[in-house]
C-alpha positions as a Python dict, from the first residue, in 0.01 Angstrom:
ca = {
    (1, 'M'): (0, 0, 0),
    (2, 'R'): (-182, 125, -271),
    (3, 'R'): (-477, 204, -26),
    (4, 'A'): (-258, 419, 193),
    (5, 'Q'): (-121, 607, -129),
    (6, 'S'): (-472, 685, -250),
    (7, 'R'): (-575, 805, 118),
    (8, 'S'): (-292, 1038, 106),
    (9, 'L'): (-363, 1159, -230),
    (10, 'F'): (-704, 1215, -149),
    (11, 'V'): (-629, 1415, 159),
    (12, 'L'): (-384, 1626, -33),
    (13, 'A'): (-650, 1708, -288),
    (14, 'L'): (-895, 1820, -44),
    (15, 'L'): (-637, 2022, 116),
    (16, 'V'): (-580, 2200, -225),
    (17, 'A'): (-920, 2240, -283),
    (18, 'F'): (-975, 2424, 54),
    (19, 'L'): (-687, 2658, -14),
    (20, 'A'): (-802, 2760, -359),
    (21, 'G'): (-1170, 2819, -241),
    (22, 'G'): (-1030, 3045, 21),
    (23, 'I'): (-828, 3229, -229),
    (24, 'V'): (-1135, 3255, -462),
    (25, 'I'): (-1370, 3380, -145),
    (26, 'S'): (-1101, 3659, -46),
    (27, 'S'): (-1097, 3781, -402),
    (28, 'L'): (-1472, 3808, -407),
    (29, 'M'): (-1443, 3995, -71),
    (30, 'L'): (-1202, 4256, -206),
    (31, 'D'): (-1455, 4314, -496),
    (32, 'S'): (-1752, 4325, -286),
    (33, 'P'): (-1938, 4654, -238),
    (34, 'L'): (-1918, 4647, 138),
    (35, 'L'): (-1531, 4687, 142),
    (36, 'A'): (-1514, 4886, -152),
    (37, 'Q'): (-1659, 5173, 32),
    (38, 'A'): (-1312, 5203, 166),
    (39, 'E'): (-1200, 5308, -186),
    (40, 'P'): (-1192, 5702, -237),
    (41, 'E'): (-1363, 5675, -589),
    (42, 'D'): (-1666, 5471, -440),
    (43, 'R'): (-1714, 5633, -122),
    (44, 'D'): (-2012, 5888, -48),
    (45, 'E'): (-1809, 6180, 27),
    (46, 'T'): (-2083, 6397, 197),
    (47, 'S'): (-2162, 6141, 456),
    (48, 'I'): (-1811, 6046, 533),
    (49, 'T'): (-1696, 6398, 563),
    (50, 'V'): (-1997, 6495, 800),
    (51, 'E'): (-1893, 6194, 1009),
    (52, 'R'): (-1525, 6275, 1027),
    (53, 'R'): (-1596, 6645, 1112),
    (54, 'A'): (-1842, 6552, 1384),
    (55, 'Q'): (-1559, 6323, 1566),
    (56, 'T'): (-1294, 6602, 1479),
    (57, 'D'): (-1520, 6867, 1668),
    (58, 'E'): (-1545, 6640, 1975),
    (59, 'P'): (-1232, 6448, 2001),
    (60, 'I'): (-1285, 6425, 2381),
    (61, 'I'): (-1543, 6133, 2339),
    (62, 'W'): (-1263, 5916, 2183),
    (63, 'D'): (-996, 6008, 2444),
    (64, 'P'): (-995, 5760, 2710),
    (65, 'Y'): (-794, 5980, 2970),
    (66, 'A'): (-972, 6316, 2869),
    (67, 'I'): (-1220, 6277, 3163),
    (68, 'A'): (-965, 6196, 3407),
    (69, 'D'): (-745, 6498, 3270),
    (70, 'I'): (-1037, 6733, 3346),
    (71, 'A'): (-1115, 6592, 3683),
    (72, 'E'): (-759, 6615, 3796),
    (73, 'A'): (-735, 6967, 3676),
    (74, 'A'): (-1067, 7059, 3852),
    (75, 'T'): (-984, 6872, 4189),
    (76, 'P'): (-761, 7135, 4361),
    (77, 'S'): (-1071, 7367, 4332),
    (78, 'V'): (-1336, 7125, 4496),
    (79, 'V'): (-1360, 7169, 4878),
    (80, 'M'): (-1505, 6953, 5148),
    (81, 'I'): (-1740, 7157, 5403),
    (82, 'T'): (-1807, 7060, 5750),
    (83, 'V'): (-2069, 7250, 5972),
    (84, 'E'): (-2105, 7237, 6325),
    (85, 'W'): (-2432, 7367, 6453),
    (86, 'P'): (-2524, 7493, 6809),
    (87, 'A'): (-2712, 7287, 7046),
    (88, 'T'): (-3080, 7336, 6996),
    (89, 'R'): (-3418, 7154, 7000),
    (90, 'T'): (-3526, 7052, 6693),
    (91, 'P'): (-3863, 7224, 6611),
    (92, 'F'): (-4165, 6982, 6614),
    (93, 'R'): (-4367, 6918, 6309),
    (94, 'I'): (-4713, 6768, 6238),
    (95, 'D'): (-4764, 6548, 5946),
    (96, 'P'): (-5018, 6251, 5879),
    (97, 'W'): (-4757, 5996, 5969),
    (98, 'S'): (-4643, 6142, 6306),
    (99, 'F'): (-4986, 6203, 6382),
    (100, 'F'): (-5058, 5836, 6405),
    (101, 'F'): (-4710, 5672, 6450),
    (102, 'G'): (-4499, 5931, 6645),
    (103, 'W'): (-4254, 5965, 6368),
    (104, 'D'): (-4209, 6030, 6003),
    (105, 'P'): (-4100, 5715, 5796),
    (106, 'F'): (-3928, 5926, 5554),
    (107, 'F'): (-3698, 6130, 5776),
    (108, 'G'): (-3686, 5930, 6106),
    (109, 'P'): (-3774, 6003, 6438),
    (110, 'F'): (-3843, 6361, 6551),
    (111, 'T'): (-3630, 6395, 6870),
    (112, 'P'): (-3469, 6676, 7046),
    (113, 'N'): (-3120, 6742, 6945),
    (114, 'E'): (-2937, 6878, 7281),
    (115, 'R'): (-2577, 6829, 7192),
    (116, 'G'): (-2585, 7010, 6836),
    (117, 'R'): (-2515, 6828, 6509),
    (118, 'V'): (-2256, 6805, 6256),
    (119, 'S'): (-2323, 6821, 5864),
    (120, 'G'): (-2149, 6832, 5555),
    (121, 'G'): (-2140, 6921, 5178),
    (122, 'S'): (-1918, 7027, 4882),
    (123, 'G'): (-1813, 7354, 4721),
    (124, 'F'): (-1585, 7501, 4478),
    (125, 'I'): (-1375, 7797, 4463),
    (126, 'F'): (-1453, 8031, 4211),
    (127, 'H'): (-1214, 8334, 4294),
    (128, 'G'): (-861, 8320, 4399),
    (129, 'D'): (-939, 8536, 4698),
    (130, 'G'): (-1088, 8242, 4866),
    (131, 'Y'): (-1464, 8279, 4756),
    (132, 'I'): (-1664, 7965, 4749),
    (133, 'F'): (-1978, 7855, 4593),
    (134, 'T'): (-2203, 7604, 4770),
    (135, 'N'): (-2563, 7560, 4852),
    (136, 'Q'): (-2761, 7751, 5119),
    (137, 'H'): (-2907, 7435, 5273),
    (138, 'V'): (-2549, 7313, 5315),
    (139, 'V'): (-2428, 7587, 5540),
    (140, 'G'): (-2746, 7796, 5647),
    (141, 'N'): (-2774, 8172, 5682),
    (142, 'P'): (-2534, 8405, 5835),
    (143, 'G'): (-2577, 8456, 6232),
    (144, 'N'): (-2701, 8087, 6284),
    (145, 'G'): (-2423, 8026, 6533),
    (146, 'Q'): (-2271, 7760, 6297),
    (147, 'K'): (-1904, 7710, 6245),
    (148, 'I'): (-1799, 7631, 5904),
    (149, 'T'): (-1477, 7432, 5816),
    (150, 'V'): (-1349, 7405, 5476),
    (151, 'R'): (-1065, 7139, 5388),
    (152, 'L'): (-877, 7194, 5077),
    (153, 'H'): (-746, 6916, 4864),
    (154, 'P'): (-401, 6833, 4902),
    (155, 'E'): (-343, 6896, 4535),
    (156, 'S'): (-426, 7251, 4584),
    (157, 'G'): (-104, 7314, 4761),
    (158, 'I'): (-278, 7374, 5091),
    (159, 'D'): (-336, 7070, 5287),
    (160, 'L'): (-529, 7245, 5558),
    (161, 'E'): (-865, 7296, 5694),
    (162, 'L'): (-970, 7683, 5728),
    (163, 'E'): (-1273, 7839, 5870),
    (164, 'A'): (-1483, 8011, 5643),
    (165, 'E'): (-1765, 8268, 5695),
    (166, 'I'): (-2085, 8307, 5505),
    (167, 'V'): (-2068, 8635, 5324),
    (168, 'G'): (-2438, 8592, 5149),
    (169, 'A'): (-2684, 8343, 5128),
    (170, 'D'): (-3027, 8311, 4954),
    (171, 'F'): (-3300, 8040, 5081),
    (172, 'E'): (-3510, 8089, 4744),
    (173, 'L'): (-3236, 8025, 4519),
    (174, 'D'): (-3040, 7790, 4762),
    (175, 'L'): (-2709, 7962, 4672),
    (176, 'A'): (-2435, 8057, 4945),
    (177, 'V'): (-2100, 8231, 4902),
    (178, 'L'): (-1835, 8161, 5139),
    (179, 'K'): (-1513, 8329, 5208),
    (180, 'L'): (-1176, 8150, 5351),
    (181, 'K'): (-1043, 8292, 5671),
    (182, 'D'): (-662, 8311, 5753),
    (183, 'V'): (-564, 8181, 5430),
    (184, 'P'): (-160, 8165, 5460),
    (185, 'E'): (-6, 8468, 5295),
    (186, 'E'): (177, 8286, 5036),
    (187, 'Y'): (-161, 8170, 4892),
    (188, 'A'): (-346, 8510, 4930),
    (189, 'G'): (-505, 8589, 4578),
    (190, 'K'): (-369, 8273, 4437),
    (191, 'L'): (-606, 8002, 4536),
    (192, 'P'): (-714, 7764, 4261),
    (193, 'A'): (-1014, 7892, 4103),
    (194, 'L'): (-1254, 7672, 3849),
    (195, 'P'): (-1340, 7863, 3537),
    (196, 'L'): (-1684, 7933, 3512),
    (197, 'G'): (-1884, 7847, 3164),
    (198, 'D'): (-2215, 7952, 3019),
    (199, 'S'): (-2487, 7747, 3113),
    (200, 'D'): (-2713, 7902, 2865),
    (201, 'A'): (-2526, 7742, 2587),
    (202, 'S'): (-2502, 7394, 2718),
    (203, 'R'): (-2706, 7151, 2544),
    (204, 'P'): (-2886, 6803, 2642),
    (205, 'G'): (-2693, 6516, 2551),
    (206, 'E'): (-2333, 6687, 2610),
    (207, 'W'): (-2096, 6485, 2864),
    (208, 'V'): (-2063, 6644, 3197),
    (209, 'I'): (-1870, 6555, 3537),
    (210, 'A'): (-1991, 6597, 3886),
    (211, 'I'): (-1722, 6630, 4157),
    (212, 'G'): (-1802, 6646, 4550),
    (213, 'N'): (-1782, 6451, 4871),
    (214, 'P'): (-2093, 6194, 4863),
    (215, 'Y'): (-2129, 6059, 5225),
    (216, 'G'): (-1785, 6204, 5333),
    (217, 'Y'): (-1586, 6012, 5049),
    (218, 'E'): (-1367, 6309, 4937),
    (219, 'Q'): (-1306, 6420, 4559),
    (220, 'T'): (-1554, 6154, 4408),
    (221, 'V'): (-1594, 6176, 4028),
    (222, 'T'): (-1894, 6065, 3847),
    (223, 'V'): (-1958, 6102, 3474),
    (224, 'G'): (-2303, 6129, 3279),
    (225, 'H'): (-2472, 6355, 3053),
    (226, 'L'): (-2674, 6689, 3070),
    (227, 'S'): (-3033, 6503, 3050),
    (228, 'A'): (-3251, 6804, 3034),
    (229, 'K'): (-3295, 7180, 3138),
    (230, 'G'): (-3540, 7411, 3271),
    (231, 'R'): (-3668, 7173, 3514),
    (232, 'E'): (-3863, 7256, 3802),
    (233, 'I'): (-3903, 7054, 4143),
    (234, 'Q'): (-4024, 7111, 4489),
    (235, 'I'): (-3834, 6981, 4817),
    (236, 'Y'): (-3964, 7011, 5158),
    (237, 'D'): (-3697, 7138, 5363),
    (238, 'Q'): (-3692, 6970, 5729),
    (239, 'E'): (-3498, 7254, 5920),
    (240, 'T'): (-3680, 7533, 5808),
    (241, 'G'): (-4043, 7357, 5760),
    (242, 'Q'): (-4074, 7552, 5440),
    (243, 'V'): (-4083, 7391, 5067),
    (244, 'R'): (-3816, 7511, 4846),
    (245, 'R'): (-3936, 7576, 4470),
    (246, 'Y'): (-3633, 7519, 4229),
    (247, 'R'): (-3690, 7660, 3890),
    (248, 'D'): (-3479, 7623, 3559),
    (249, 'L'): (-3256, 7357, 3683),
    (250, 'L'): (-3011, 7143, 3485),
    (251, 'Q'): (-3102, 6750, 3514),
    (252, 'T'): (-2815, 6524, 3497),
    (253, 'D'): (-2760, 6137, 3511),
    (254, 'A'): (-2430, 6184, 3665),
    (255, 'A'): (-2444, 6027, 3993),
    (256, 'I'): (-2527, 6281, 4268),
    (257, 'N'): (-2552, 6161, 4639),
    (258, 'S'): (-2590, 6310, 4985),
    (259, 'G'): (-2268, 6533, 5014),
    (260, 'N'): (-2239, 6619, 4668),
    (261, 'S'): (-2445, 6927, 4704),
    (262, 'G'): (-2255, 7244, 4644),
    (263, 'G'): (-2015, 7082, 4412),
    (264, 'P'): (-1935, 7176, 4064),
    (265, 'L'): (-2114, 7036, 3733),
    (266, 'I'): (-1841, 7053, 3497),
    (267, 'N'): (-1842, 7032, 3095),
    (268, 'V'): (-1590, 6870, 2868),
    (269, 'R'): (-1406, 7193, 2851),
    (270, 'G'): (-1343, 7184, 3223),
    (271, 'E'): (-1585, 7485, 3307),
    (272, 'V'): (-1845, 7494, 3573),
    (273, 'I'): (-2204, 7485, 3402),
    (274, 'G'): (-2392, 7406, 3750),
    (275, 'I'): (-2388, 7365, 4123),
    (276, 'N'): (-2503, 7034, 4215),
    (277, 'T'): (-2803, 7060, 4447),
    (278, 'A'): (-3067, 6763, 4450),
    (279, 'V'): (-3130, 6422, 4360),
    (280, 'S'): (-3466, 6224, 4297),
    (281, 'T'): (-3504, 5959, 4554),
    (282, 'Q'): (-3784, 5801, 4337),
    (283, 'A'): (-3554, 5725, 4057),
    (284, 'Q'): (-3190, 5651, 3962),
    (285, 'G'): (-2996, 5870, 3753),
    (286, 'I'): (-3196, 6178, 3806),
    (287, 'G'): (-3019, 6476, 3974),
    (288, 'F'): (-3045, 6836, 3971),
    (289, 'A'): (-2801, 7132, 3938),
    (290, 'I'): (-2853, 7507, 3962),
    (291, 'P'): (-2735, 7678, 3635),
    (292, 'I'): (-2406, 7871, 3699),
    (293, 'N'): (-2566, 8159, 3504),
    (294, 'T'): (-2825, 8176, 3779),
    (295, 'A'): (-2541, 8224, 4034),
    (296, 'L'): (-2337, 8482, 3844),
    (297, 'A'): (-2649, 8681, 3827),
    (298, 'V'): (-2684, 8716, 4211),
    (299, 'V'): (-2294, 8676, 4313),
    (300, 'D'): (-2246, 9058, 4352),
    (301, 'D'): (-2551, 9106, 4584),
    (302, 'L'): (-2453, 8793, 4757),
    (303, 'I'): (-2092, 8959, 4830),
    (304, 'E'): (-2177, 9302, 4840),
    (305, 'V'): (-2499, 9306, 5072),
    (306, 'G'): (-2541, 8941, 5193),
    (307, 'Y'): (-2849, 8847, 5024),
    (308, 'V'): (-3030, 8899, 4680),
    (309, 'S'): (-3218, 9233, 4648),
    (310, 'R'): (-3556, 9174, 4432),
    (311, 'T'): (-3671, 9514, 4464),
    (312, 'A'): (-3604, 9600, 4091),
    (313, 'E'): (-3748, 9271, 4000),
    (314, 'A'): (-4039, 9244, 4209),
    (315, 'I'): (-4355, 9281, 3965),
    (316, 'E'): (-4574, 9077, 4164),
    (317, 'A'): (-4700, 9081, 4492),
    (318, 'I'): (-4897, 8788, 4724),
    (319, 'E'): (-5259, 8852, 4809),
    (320, 'W'): (-5445, 8619, 5021),
    (321, 'Y'): (-5816, 8537, 4953),
    (322, 'P'): (-6034, 8333, 5180),
    (323, 'V'): (-6176, 8005, 5026),
    (324, 'T'): (-6427, 7776, 5180),
    (325, 'L'): (-6414, 7420, 5106),
    (326, 'N'): (-6656, 7132, 5180),
    (327, 'V'): (-6465, 6841, 5341),
    (328, 'V'): (-6583, 6483, 5403),
    (329, 'L'): (-6293, 6344, 5634),
    (330, 'G'): (-6155, 6007, 5573),
    (331, 'Q'): (-6031, 5745, 5817),
    (332, 'S'): (-5724, 5624, 5921),
    (333, 'T'): (-5580, 5288, 5791),
    (334, 'S'): (-5443, 5182, 6114),
    (335, 'D'): (-5745, 5279, 6334),
    (336, 'P'): (-6087, 5325, 6133),
    (337, 'N'): (-6210, 5534, 6429),
    (338, 'L'): (-5961, 5790, 6378),
    (339, 'P'): (-6036, 6084, 6112),
    (340, 'L'): (-5798, 6170, 5845),
    (341, 'L'): (-5783, 6498, 5668),
    (342, 'G'): (-5447, 6419, 5451),
    (343, 'V'): (-5205, 6705, 5467),
    (344, 'T'): (-4866, 6777, 5586),
    (345, 'Y'): (-4836, 7129, 5751),
    (346, 'N'): (-4664, 7363, 5960),
    (347, 'M'): (-4836, 7597, 6211),
    (348, 'V'): (-4796, 7956, 6105),
    (349, 'N'): (-4554, 8146, 6331),
    (350, 'E'): (-4426, 8515, 6321),
    (351, 'E'): (-4136, 8402, 6109),
    (352, 'I'): (-4374, 8220, 5857),
    (353, 'A'): (-4625, 8476, 5855),
    (354, 'E'): (-4363, 8740, 5768),
    (355, 'R'): (-4205, 8543, 5481),
    (356, 'L'): (-4545, 8469, 5348),
    (357, 'E'): (-4669, 8821, 5402),
    (358, 'L'): (-4994, 8666, 5577),
    (359, 'P'): (-5232, 8917, 5717),
    (360, 'E'): (-5237, 8748, 6085),
    (361, 'V'): (-5028, 8499, 6254),
    (362, 'K'): (-5268, 8209, 6267),
    (363, 'G'): (-5358, 7901, 6073),
    (364, 'A'): (-5187, 7583, 5935),
    (365, 'Y'): (-4960, 7631, 5621),
    (366, 'V'): (-5021, 7331, 5406),
    (367, 'V'): (-4689, 7180, 5265),
    (368, 'E'): (-4833, 6853, 5093),
    (369, 'V'): (-5140, 6709, 5028),
    (370, 'I'): (-5179, 6327, 5014),
    (371, 'R'): (-5323, 6228, 4688),
    (372, 'G'): (-5665, 6081, 4708),
    (373, 'S'): (-5710, 6204, 5063),
    (374, 'A'): (-6017, 6407, 5206),
    (375, 'A'): (-5816, 6738, 5167),
    (376, 'D'): (-5731, 6631, 4781),
    (377, 'R'): (-6087, 6552, 4703),
    (378, 'A'): (-6214, 6862, 4869),
    (379, 'G'): (-5977, 7093, 4672),
    (380, 'I'): (-5701, 7188, 4923),
    (381, 'K'): (-5380, 7280, 4753),
    (382, 'P'): (-5028, 7308, 4898),
    (383, 'D'): (-4950, 7663, 5005),
    (384, 'D'): (-5290, 7723, 5152),
    (385, 'V'): (-5316, 7816, 5506),
    (386, 'I'): (-5598, 7674, 5675),
    (387, 'I'): (-5740, 7936, 5897),
    (388, 'R'): (-6073, 7759, 6025),
    (389, 'F'): (-6181, 7396, 6049),
    (390, 'G'): (-6558, 7372, 6118),
    (391, 'D'): (-6630, 7615, 6404),
    (392, 'V'): (-6285, 7623, 6546),
    (393, 'E'): (-6029, 7893, 6453),
    (394, 'I'): (-5690, 7752, 6381),
    (395, 'T'): (-5424, 7904, 6629),
    (396, 'P'): (-5119, 7793, 6814),
    (397, 'E'): (-5355, 7748, 7109),
    (398, 'T'): (-5599, 7541, 6886),
    (399, 'P'): (-5366, 7375, 6641),
    (400, 'L'): (-5488, 7175, 6338),
    (401, 'N'): (-5439, 6801, 6471),
    (402, 'E'): (-5662, 6885, 6766),
    (403, 'A'): (-5934, 7017, 6553),
    (404, 'V'): (-5922, 6714, 6341),
    (405, 'A'): (-5931, 6494, 6627),
    (406, 'E'): (-6246, 6632, 6757),
    (407, 'K'): (-6440, 6503, 6449),
    (408, 'R'): (-6518, 6146, 6308),
    (409, 'P'): (-6473, 5958, 5981),
    (410, 'G'): (-6729, 6058, 5715),
    (411, 'Q'): (-6813, 6385, 5894),
    (412, 'R'): (-6861, 6672, 5676),
    (413, 'V'): (-6668, 6997, 5778),
    (414, 'L'): (-6650, 7341, 5617),
    (415, 'V'): (-6289, 7456, 5600),
    (416, 'T'): (-6172, 7792, 5512),
    (417, 'V'): (-5835, 7863, 5391),
    (418, 'W'): (-5628, 8163, 5275),
    (419, 'R'): (-5520, 8083, 4920),
    (420, 'P'): (-5229, 8281, 4766),
    (421, 'V'): (-5281, 8479, 4442),
    (422, 'M'): (-5003, 8662, 4262),
    (423, 'V'): (-5106, 9019, 4158),
    (424, 'P'): (-4903, 9284, 3965),
    (425, 'I'): (-4761, 9571, 4125),
    (426, 'E'): (-4861, 9888, 3931),
    (427, 'D'): (-4628, 10171, 3869),
    (428, 'S'): (-4713, 10474, 4092),
    (429, 'A'): (-4621, 10830, 3970),
    (430, 'V'): (-4398, 11053, 4161),
}
């Protein structure tokens, strides 16, 4: 009995000691410097004030519904674009892969397209009269025979598919302006237009929102940051066989995929700061958008004359100078008996010659040089036009691949190219 009482008293003593210790520890914690920072008389006013101002200036970051609210407000202005192209035969292109394998592993087989095709992308209304911004690579140029259909989101109040026409397009900037046709009278001049921001004032690190129709999934919203500004990239355009050179692009890690092209890149104020255009296939989270200020600088030209007039800003012209290079041909990895030059190119036709201002319609326009190849070692560059390979003049009748096939691996060949040089246009007195 006494033993049981002793055990009870011992347990009770331990419990009292534990509770007393907790009270002491709590008292010490309240007096500690860590928690004392919450007391007004002890805190560093400057650092706390700065932090609170930063939070107050950008409350959007702490509002879990702010992005959804912005996307909901912008969605009615974002449209889905479908383009039906006329039946044509896909132009044949030569590249180092198709020369040996008959197809391009990056873009798929080059097959004739007799039935036409359908492509699509995104766009957004920027004026209540039905004007839409998108990419030129989404819709092409006026007069290509394509039919353009624009689907307006149901939240716009017009759950319809309307035809649209291209009022202006520019290949170099990859911009196009569409105009909706047969808009119901009750909506004329009242279509929901997105507000346009100032891309020059945007800052790397700020939150951005991309809205579009990737792979046909309508009104997809992705969120990220503006990663950088002033980016330059080059993309080979399969349809035209030309290289698009983009300058001064916005870079973002907001997810952009096929079908997002032409859609808006929006800041946290709900303003468009860019037109989503491209994505890097070699990495994740690297997308690009055309600054909205670039589009606004040419929108009047696109609407009024249908193209971008560059007369006033043309301060340079292209001149082509012949350069002779010494090439030692490589060999194919699939067949050591086959020679390999190592370039992707397009045979020059009248259209390419006119666009590049070439002195004659001949040669092979170099699109890409394979790193480490015979062409690369010899100094052949993208934009060169190969006009002579050994003693063979490169013409439509004697294309480059045939001239290369006549040689053997390791053979030394003199190659003449036209190389572009930009020269100033001097003012002339009148």
